[in-house]
C-alpha positions as CSV (number, residue, x, y, z in Angstrom):
1,M,160.7,49.9,130.3
2,K,160.9,53.5,129.2
3,K,160.1,52.5,125.6
4,V,157.0,50.6,126.7
5,I,155.7,53.7,128.6
6,I,156.2,55.9,125.5
7,F,154.4,53.4,123.3
8,L,151.4,53.2,125.6
9,S,151.2,56.9,125.8
10,I,151.2,57.3,122.0
11,G,148.6,54.6,121.7
12,L,146.3,56.3,124.2
13,L,146.6,59.6,122.3
14,L,145.7,57.9,119.0
15,F,142.7,56.2,120.6
16,T,141.5,59.5,122.1
17,A,141.9,61.3,118.8
18,C,140.0,58.6,116.9
19,K,137.1,58.7,119.5
20,T,136.8,62.5,119.2
21,D,136.6,62.4,115.4
22,D,134.0,59.6,115.3
23,P,131.2,61.0,113.2
24,G,128.7,58.7,114.9
25,T,128.9,60.8,118.1
26,V,128.4,64.3,116.6
27,T,125.1,66.1,117.5
28,P,123.2,66.9,114.2
29,P,122.3,70.6,113.7
30,T,118.8,71.7,114.9
31,R,116.3,72.0,112.0
32,K,114.9,75.5,111.5
33,L,111.1,75.4,111.4
34,Q,109.4,78.4,109.8
35,I,105.7,79.1,109.7
36,T,104.7,79.5,106.1
37,S,100.9,80.0,106.6
38,V,98.2,80.0,109.2
39,Q,94.5,79.5,108.7
40,L,91.6,79.8,111.2
41,N,88.5,77.9,110.0
42,N,90.0,78.2,106.5
43,A,90.4,82.0,106.8
44,I,94.0,83.3,106.4
45,L,95.7,84.7,109.4
46,T,98.9,86.8,109.1
47,N,101.3,87.6,111.9
48,N,100.0,90.4,114.2
49,S,96.7,90.5,112.3
50,E,93.1,90.5,113.5
51,L,90.3,88.5,111.9
52,Y,86.7,89.5,112.3
53,G,83.4,87.5,112.0
54,V,84.7,84.1,113.1
55,S,81.9,81.7,113.8
56,F,81.0,81.1,117.5
57,S,78.9,78.1,116.7
58,K,81.8,75.8,115.8
59,A,85.0,75.0,117.6
60,P,88.0,76.9,116.1
61,I,90.5,74.9,114.1
62,V,93.9,76.5,113.5
63,K,95.9,75.1,110.6
64,I,99.6,75.8,110.7
65,V,101.9,74.9,107.8
66,F,105.7,74.8,108.3
67,N,108.5,74.8,105.8
68,D,109.7,71.3,106.9
69,S,108.3,68.1,108.4
70,I,107.2,68.2,112.0
71,N,107.4,65.5,114.8
72,L,104.0,65.5,116.6
73,N,105.6,63.4,119.4
74,K,107.8,66.4,120.3
75,F,104.9,69.0,120.4
76,N,105.3,71.4,123.3
77,P,101.8,72.5,124.3
78,S,103.1,75.2,126.6
79,A,104.5,77.1,123.6
80,V,101.0,77.5,122.1
81,T,98.3,79.6,123.9
82,F,94.8,80.8,123.3
83,S,93.3,83.5,125.4
84,G,90.0,83.3,127.3
85,E,88.1,80.1,128.0
86,I,89.7,78.3,125.1
87,G,93.1,78.4,126.9
88,T,94.8,75.0,126.7
89,N,91.5,73.3,125.7
90,F,92.7,72.1,122.3
91,S,94.2,69.0,120.8
92,P,97.0,68.8,118.3
93,S,97.1,66.6,115.2
94,R,98.9,66.4,111.9
95,G,97.4,67.5,108.7
96,S,97.3,65.8,105.3
97,D,101.0,66.1,105.0
98,N,103.9,65.9,107.5
99,K,104.4,69.7,107.5
100,T,100.9,70.7,108.8
101,L,99.8,71.0,112.4
102,L,96.1,71.2,113.3
103,L,95.0,72.6,116.6
104,T,91.3,71.8,117.3
105,S,89.6,73.6,120.2
106,S,87.3,71.6,122.4
107,I,85.5,74.8,123.6
108,L,83.1,76.9,121.7
109,P,84.0,80.6,121.7
110,K,81.5,83.3,122.9
111,A,79.8,85.6,120.4
112,L,81.3,89.0,119.7
113,T,84.4,88.3,121.7
114,E,88.1,88.8,121.0
115,Y,90.6,86.0,121.4
116,S,94.3,85.9,120.9
117,F,96.4,83.0,119.5
118,T,100.2,82.7,120.0
119,I,102.9,80.3,119.0
120,N,106.2,81.0,120.7
121,S,109.6,80.6,119.1
122,G,112.0,77.9,120.4
123,D,112.2,74.1,120.4
124,N,109.0,72.4,119.3
125,L,107.8,69.7,117.0
126,G,111.3,68.3,116.5
127,G,112.8,71.6,115.3
128,Q,113.5,75.2,116.2
129,I,110.6,77.6,115.5
130,S,112.6,80.6,114.4
131,T,109.9,83.4,114.5
132,P,106.9,83.6,116.9
133,F,103.4,84.1,115.5
134,S,100.6,86.0,117.1
135,A,97.1,87.0,115.9
136,R,93.7,87.9,117.2
137,F,90.3,86.9,116.1
138,V,86.8,88.3,116.9
139,T,83.8,86.1,116.8
140,E,80.6,87.1,114.9
141,L,77.5,88.6,116.4
142,D,74.8,86.3,117.7
143,S,72.0,87.3,115.3
144,T,69.2,85.4,117.2
145,P,66.6,87.9,118.5
146,K,67.2,89.0,122.1
147,F,63.6,89.9,122.6
148,P,60.3,88.5,121.3
149,V,59.6,89.7,117.8
150,I,56.7,92.2,117.7
151,S,55.1,94.3,115.0
152,D,57.0,97.3,113.7
153,D,54.2,99.6,114.9
154,S,54.5,98.1,118.4
155,L,58.3,98.4,118.3
156,L,58.1,102.1,117.4
157,T,55.7,102.7,120.3
158,L,58.0,100.8,122.7
159,V,61.0,102.8,121.6
160,Q,59.2,106.1,122.1
161,K,57.8,105.1,125.5
162,K,61.1,103.9,126.9
163,T,63.0,106.9,125.5
164,F,60.4,109.4,126.7
165,D,61.0,108.0,130.2
166,Y,64.4,109.6,130.3
167,F,62.6,113.0,130.3
168,W,59.8,111.9,132.5
169,S,61.3,109.7,135.3
170,Y,64.8,111.1,135.1
171,A,63.9,114.8,134.9
172,H,65.4,117.1,137.6
173,P,63.0,116.9,140.5
174,T,63.0,120.6,141.2
175,S,62.9,122.2,137.8
176,G,61.4,119.3,135.7
177,L,64.1,120.1,133.1
178,A,66.2,117.4,131.4
179,R,69.4,116.4,133.0
180,E,72.3,116.7,130.5
181,R,73.1,113.0,130.6
182,L,72.7,110.0,132.8
183,G,74.6,110.8,136.0
184,S,74.3,114.6,135.7
185,S,72.8,115.2,139.1
186,E,72.3,119.0,139.0
187,T,73.3,119.9,135.5
188,V,70.3,120.4,133.2
189,T,70.5,121.3,129.6
190,T,68.5,124.0,127.9
191,G,68.5,122.6,124.4
192,G,68.0,119.0,125.6
193,S,65.1,120.3,127.7
194,G,63.5,121.8,124.6
195,F,63.7,118.5,122.9
196,G,62.3,116.8,126.0
197,I,59.4,119.3,126.2
198,M,58.4,118.2,122.7
199,T,58.0,114.6,123.8
200,I,55.2,115.6,126.2
201,P,52.5,116.0,123.5
202,V,53.7,112.6,122.1
203,A,53.4,111.0,125.5
204,I,49.9,112.4,126.0
205,Q,48.6,111.4,122.6
206,R,50.0,107.9,122.9
207,G,48.7,107.4,126.4
208,F,52.1,107.2,128.2
209,I,50.8,110.0,130.6
210,T,47.6,111.9,131.0
211,R,46.9,115.4,129.7
212,A,46.8,116.6,133.3
213,Q,50.2,115.0,134.1
214,G,51.6,116.7,131.0
215,L,50.2,120.1,132.0
216,E,51.6,119.7,135.5
217,R,55.1,118.9,134.3
218,M,55.0,121.8,131.8
219,N,53.9,124.2,134.6
220,Q,56.8,123.0,136.7
221,I,59.2,123.7,133.9
222,V,57.8,127.0,132.7
223,N,57.5,128.3,136.3
224,F,61.1,127.5,137.0
225,L,62.3,129.1,133.7
226,S,60.2,132.2,134.6
227,L,61.7,132.8,138.0
228,S,63.8,135.9,138.4
229,T,66.5,133.8,140.1
230,T,66.8,131.6,137.0
231,D,69.7,133.0,134.9
232,K,68.7,134.7,131.7
233,F,70.8,137.1,129.6
234,H,68.8,139.4,127.4
235,G,66.1,136.9,127.6
236,A,68.3,134.0,126.4
237,F,69.3,131.0,128.5
238,P,72.7,129.5,129.1
239,H,73.7,126.1,127.7
240,W,73.6,124.5,131.2
241,L,71.7,125.5,134.4
242,N,71.7,124.2,137.9
243,G,68.4,122.4,138.1
244,S,67.8,123.4,141.7
245,T,69.0,127.0,141.8
246,G,68.6,128.1,138.2
247,K,72.1,129.5,138.1
248,V,74.4,129.1,135.1
249,I,76.8,126.2,135.0
250,P,79.5,127.3,132.6
251,F,79.9,125.1,129.6
252,S,83.5,126.4,129.3
253,T,85.4,129.3,130.9
254,K,84.0,132.0,128.7
255,D,80.7,130.2,127.9
256,D,79.1,131.3,131.1
257,G,76.2,133.4,129.8
258,A,73.7,133.2,127.0
259,D,73.7,130.4,124.3
260,L,71.4,131.5,121.5
261,V,71.4,128.1,119.8
262,E,70.4,126.3,122.9
263,T,67.8,129.0,123.6
264,A,66.3,128.4,120.1
265,F,66.0,124.7,120.8
266,L,64.2,125.5,124.0
267,M,61.9,128.0,122.3
268,Q,61.1,125.5,119.6
269,G,59.9,123.1,122.2
270,L,58.0,125.7,124.2
271,L,56.1,127.0,121.1
272,T,55.2,123.5,120.1
273,V,53.7,122.8,123.5
274,Q,52.0,126.2,123.5
275,S,50.2,125.2,120.3
276,Y,49.2,121.9,121.9
277,F,47.5,123.6,124.9
278,K,46.4,126.9,123.4
279,D,42.7,125.9,122.9
280,G,42.5,124.1,126.2
281,N,41.0,124.9,129.6
282,T,41.8,128.0,131.8
283,A,44.9,126.4,133.4
284,E,46.2,125.3,130.0
285,K,45.7,128.8,128.6
286,A,47.5,130.3,131.6
287,L,50.5,128.1,130.8
288,C,50.5,129.4,127.2
289,T,50.5,133.0,128.4
290,K,53.7,132.3,130.5
291,I,55.3,130.6,127.5
292,E,54.5,133.7,125.4
293,T,56.3,135.9,127.9
294,L,59.4,133.8,127.8
295,W,59.2,133.8,124.0
296,E,58.8,137.6,123.7
297,N,61.6,138.3,126.2
298,V,64.3,136.8,124.0
299,E,66.3,139.7,122.6
300,W,67.3,138.1,119.3
301,T,68.6,141.4,117.8
302,W,71.0,141.9,120.8
303,F,72.9,138.9,119.4
304,Q,73.7,140.7,116.2
305,Q,76.6,142.1,118.3
306,N,76.1,145.8,117.7
307,G,74.0,145.6,114.6
308,Q,76.0,143.2,112.5
309,Q,74.3,141.3,109.7
310,K,74.7,138.0,111.5
311,L,73.7,136.4,114.8
312,Y,76.3,135.3,117.4
313,W,76.2,132.1,119.4
314,H,77.3,133.4,122.8
315,W,77.2,136.4,125.1
316,S,78.7,136.5,128.6
317,P,78.2,139.1,131.4
318,N,81.9,138.5,132.3
319,Y,83.5,138.1,128.9
320,A,81.0,139.9,126.6
321,W,81.6,138.8,123.0
322,D,84.9,137.1,123.6
323,M,83.6,133.7,122.3
324,N,83.0,135.6,119.0
325,M,81.3,132.6,117.2
326,P,78.9,133.6,114.5
327,I,76.0,131.2,113.7
328,S,76.7,130.5,110.0
329,G,75.3,127.8,107.8
330,W,75.0,125.1,106.9
331,N,74.5,123.5,110.3
332,E,71.9,123.1,113.1
333,G,71.4,126.9,113.3
334,L,68.6,127.3,110.8
335,I,66.0,127.3,113.6
336,V,67.8,130.2,115.3
337,Y,67.3,132.5,112.3
338,V,63.7,131.3,111.8
339,L,62.8,132.1,115.4
340,A,64.7,135.3,115.4
341,A,62.8,136.4,112.3
342,S,59.5,135.2,113.9
343,S,59.9,137.1,117.2
344,P,57.0,139.5,117.8
345,T,59.3,141.8,119.8
346,H,62.9,141.5,118.7
347,A,62.8,140.3,115.1
348,I,65.8,140.3,112.8
349,S,65.5,141.3,109.1
350,K,65.8,139.0,106.1
351,S,69.3,140.4,105.3
352,V,70.6,139.0,108.6
353,Y,69.5,135.6,107.5
354,D,70.9,135.9,104.0
355,T,74.2,137.4,105.1
356,G,74.7,135.7,108.4
357,F,73.4,132.1,108.0
358,A,73.1,131.5,104.2
359,R,76.3,133.6,103.6
360,N,74.7,134.9,100.5
361,G,74.6,131.4,99.0
362,A,78.1,130.3,100.1
363,M,76.5,127.5,102.2
364,K,75.4,125.8,99.0
365,N,77.2,122.6,97.9
366,G,75.6,120.9,94.8
367,K,78.1,118.1,94.5
368,T,77.3,114.4,94.4
369,F,78.4,112.0,97.1
370,Y,77.8,108.3,97.1
371,G,75.3,108.7,94.3
372,V,73.3,111.5,95.9
373,T,73.4,115.2,95.2
374,L,73.7,117.4,98.3
375,P,72.2,120.9,98.1
376,L,73.9,122.4,101.2
377,G,76.8,122.1,103.6
378,E,80.1,120.4,103.8
379,D,81.1,117.5,101.6
380,N,79.4,114.2,102.6
381,G,76.8,116.1,104.7
382,G,78.3,116.4,108.1
383,P,76.8,114.9,111.3
384,L,73.2,113.9,111.0
385,F,72.0,116.2,113.7
386,F,72.0,118.9,111.1
387,A,68.9,117.2,109.7
388,H,67.3,116.7,113.1
389,Y,67.6,119.6,115.6
390,S,66.2,122.4,113.5
391,F,63.5,120.1,112.1
392,L,61.9,118.7,115.3
393,G,59.2,121.4,114.9
394,L,60.1,123.1,111.6
395,N,58.5,120.9,108.9
396,P,60.9,120.3,106.0
397,T,58.3,118.4,103.9
398,H,57.4,121.4,101.7
399,L,60.0,123.9,103.0
400,S,62.1,125.7,100.5
401,D,63.7,129.1,99.9
402,A,66.3,130.6,97.5
403,Y,69.0,128.3,98.8
404,A,67.4,124.8,98.9
405,N,64.5,122.5,99.1
406,Y,64.9,121.3,102.7
407,W,63.2,118.0,102.2
408,T,65.6,117.3,99.4
409,Q,68.5,118.5,101.6
410,N,67.7,116.4,104.6
411,T,66.8,113.3,102.7
412,A,70.0,113.6,100.7
413,H,72.0,114.1,103.9
414,A,70.6,111.0,105.5
415,K,71.0,108.8,102.4
416,I,74.6,109.9,102.0
417,N,75.3,109.0,105.6
418,Y,73.7,105.6,105.1
419,N,75.5,105.0,101.8
420,Y,78.8,106.0,103.3
421,C,78.3,103.5,106.1
422,V,77.4,100.7,103.7
423,A,80.4,101.5,101.5
424,N,82.5,101.6,104.6
425,P,85.7,103.0,103.0
426,K,87.6,102.7,106.2
427,G,86.8,99.0,106.6
428,Y,85.4,99.2,110.1
429,Y,83.9,96.0,111.5
430,G,80.1,96.0,111.8
431,Y,79.2,98.8,109.4
432,S,76.4,97.6,107.1
433,A,73.0,98.3,105.7
434,N,71.7,97.3,109.2
435,C,74.3,99.1,111.2
436,W,74.7,102.8,110.3
437,G,74.4,106.3,111.5
438,L,77.1,109.0,112.2
439,T,76.3,112.0,114.3
440,A,77.4,113.7,117.6
441,S,77.6,111.2,120.4
442,D,79.7,109.7,123.1
443,I,82.8,107.8,122.0
444,Q,85.2,105.8,124.0
445,N,86.8,108.2,126.5
446,G,85.1,111.3,125.0
447,Y,82.6,112.9,122.7
448,T,82.7,113.9,119.1
449,A,80.5,115.0,116.2
450,S,80.9,111.9,113.9
451,S,80.3,112.2,110.2
452,P,81.8,110.7,107.0
453,N,84.5,113.3,107.3
454,N,85.1,112.5,111.0
455,D,84.4,108.8,111.2
456,V,86.0,107.4,114.4
457,D,84.3,104.0,114.1
458,V,81.3,104.8,116.4
459,I,77.7,104.3,115.5
460,A,75.2,106.6,117.4
461,T,71.8,105.0,117.9
462,T,70.0,108.4,117.5
463,A,71.4,108.9,114.0
464,A,69.3,106.3,112.1
465,L,66.3,106.4,114.5
466,A,65.9,110.2,114.3
467,S,66.1,109.9,110.5
468,F,62.9,107.9,110.1
469,P,61.1,110.6,108.1
470,Y,64.0,110.7,105.6
471,T,65.0,107.1,105.3
472,P,62.1,105.0,106.6
473,T,63.2,101.7,105.1
474,E,66.9,102.1,106.1
475,S,66.0,103.3,109.6
476,M,63.6,100.4,110.2
477,R,66.4,98.0,109.3
478,A,68.6,99.8,111.7
479,L,65.9,99.6,114.4
480,H,65.5,95.9,114.0
481,F,69.3,95.4,114.3
482,L,69.6,97.6,117.3
483,Y,66.7,96.0,119.2
484,Y,66.7,92.4,118.2
485,T,70.4,91.8,117.5
486,L,72.2,94.2,119.8
487,G,69.4,94.6,122.3
488,D,71.2,92.7,125.0
489,K,74.1,95.2,124.9
490,I,72.5,98.6,124.2
491,W,68.8,98.5,125.3
492,G,68.1,99.7,128.8
493,N,65.8,101.6,131.1
494,Y,65.6,104.6,128.9
495,G,65.7,102.9,125.5
496,F,68.8,102.7,123.4
497,K,72.1,103.7,124.9
498,D,74.0,106.4,123.2
499,A,76.6,104.7,120.9
500,F,78.8,101.7,120.3
501,N,81.9,100.5,118.5
502,M,81.7,97.0,117.1
503,N,85.4,97.0,116.3
504,T,86.5,97.4,119.9
505,R,83.4,95.9,121.4
506,W,82.6,99.1,123.3
507,F,79.0,99.8,124.2
508,A,78.2,103.1,125.9
509,D,76.3,103.0,129.2
510,S,75.2,106.6,128.7
511,Y,72.1,108.4,127.8
512,L,72.2,112.1,126.5
513,A,69.2,114.4,126.5
514,I,70.1,115.8,123.1
515,D,70.3,112.3,121.6
516,Q,67.2,110.9,123.3
517,G,64.8,113.7,122.4
518,P,65.1,113.5,118.6
519,I,64.4,109.8,118.7
520,V,60.9,110.3,120.2
521,V,60.1,113.4,118.2
522,M,61.3,112.4,114.8
523,I,59.7,108.9,115.0
524,E,56.4,110.7,115.8
525,N,56.9,113.1,112.9
526,Y,57.4,110.1,110.7
527,R,54.3,108.4,112.1
528,T,51.8,111.3,112.4
529,G,53.6,114.6,111.8
530,L,52.3,115.7,115.2
531,L,55.2,118.0,116.3
532,W,55.6,119.5,112.8
533,N,51.9,120.3,112.7
534,L,51.9,121.9,116.1
535,F,55.0,124.1,115.6
536,M,53.9,125.2,112.2
537,Q,50.5,126.4,113.5
538,N,52.3,129.3,115.3
539,T,51.4,132.5,113.4
540,N,54.6,134.2,114.5
541,V,56.6,131.3,112.9
542,Q,54.5,131.5,109.7
543,A,55.2,135.3,109.5
544,G,58.9,134.7,110.1
545,L,59.2,132.1,107.4
546,T,57.4,134.3,104.9
547,K,59.6,137.3,105.8
548,L,62.7,135.2,105.1
549,G,61.4,134.1,101.8
550,F,60.4,130.5,102.6
551,S,57.5,128.6,101.1
552,Y,56.1,125.9,103.3
C-alpha cells in the first residue's frame, strides 16, 4: 500500500510539472507600439508642437503611423482626446496599410481657435503605446469680410470719424482733455490731448461736428489749461493731470512735475488750432489770444538745466533734476527742439539743437536694413511713433537740414518696419504684407515700445494707419485687413482697438489717446495735408526752423 501511495505522488508531481511547462498556456509578450509619424490634414505634426493655419472649413483628419500593425477592434477611444467642441466627436479607421490609424472629426473647428490633440500611452490598438503624443493646432483666419465693402475713401472717413469720437465723446467732462486710455476716469494726458486737439479741425472740415462745437470744446480745454489751479511748472505741463482739479498725477515717483516732451505735443496741437481759428470771428480770435499766452509762457530755456547745451525731459518741484534725462535724437523729440527754437519769449539757440538733439551728427545712421537706407536713428528704425508724433504738424515733405531729409527718413523708417514684418525673421504667426506695424502699444499684461529690435509679437493698429503718408499702398492693405478681416475682433466704438497678437489670439480691449490721435491726424495729412498746412503757417515756427538751419 505504501508503494502505491508513493507511485501516485510521483505521478501527480510529474503531471503538474508537465502542465506548468506547457507552451500553449504561456501569455505572449505585449507588442510595443511606437508612433513614427503624425499628420493633420497632410501637414506634419511633431510631439509637443503647434501647427498654425489649419483650415476651419474642413473636418480635421489625423493620420497616425505606428511601427507595427494595429488592431482597430482593440481601439481605446478614451486614450485619445481633442479639446474644444471636437472632443470625442471623431471616428477611427485604418489607413491604406495595417500600421496607420485615421481619426476623422465629425465637427468643423472654429476659425482662429487653438485645439489640442493627445494620444495617451498604455494599452491600445492591440499593443502597448510606449510614448504619449501631444500637439496643438490653430485654425486659420476667416477671411470673409466682416462688414460690407465700401470705397477706400469712405473707409478712411469712417475710421477718422469713429477714432475722433474717442476725443469727442470720451473726453473728460470738466476739462475737455483726452483721458489717457479707456477706463482712465480722472487721468488726462497732456501729449494725448495735444494729439486730440489736432483732430478738431479735421472733424469740422469733414462735418463730424460744427465749427461752433469745435470752438466750444477748444474754449473748454484752453480755459482749463489757463486756470491758475491747473499745475504748470515754468510754463510746462506734467505728463498726466487730474481732469477735474488740474493737479498733477505723477507718472512715476520723481516724474511729478514738468514733462517737456508732452508739453511740446500739447503746444503742437494748440498752435495748429490757433492757425485754424486765427482769421475767424471775435470769439475765435479771443481763443487764439489765450493759446498765445500758454505758448509764450513755456520757459523752454529753463529746461537746459542751468544753461547746458541740451534740453531735459523733466523737472520736479520736489526732486528738481533727479530724473536727469536729456532729450537726445534720434527719437520723437524733434518737435521739442523746433518749438523751443520757435518760442517768441524763451527761445533756445541753434547750438542747443546741434549739440543736444543731433549730438553733432551722432544721431546719423546711414546703413541699409531690409533693402532700405536709413538716414537717422537706431538700426532698423525703432518704433514707428518716431515718424508720427513730431510730424503731426511739422510737415516732413520738404523738410531737411544738415543731418537728414526728413521725408526720406520717415519713409525709410516706415518701409523698413513693413519689410521687417513681411520678412518675419522670428516666424510669428500672422505677420504678412497685410498685417504689419510695430510701435508703442499695449501688449498682453503690459505696455512696450515695439520695434524690429524689440519685437514681442504684437501688432499695433496705429502703426500702419498713422504711416499712410509714407506707405500709402502698404497702409491701405493693412487697413483692409484690420477692418474687413479682423474687424469682428478689433473694431469698436472708437475705431480700432490698440493692438493684437495673432500667435496667442490676444486682442486688446483698450484705446489709448496717444495711439488714437495720430490715426486721425496722419490719415488727414495723407488725404489733404490739413494739419501740416495749419501748423506750418505759424510765423514763429517758420522762424524757428530757419534758425535751426532747416529748409522746408
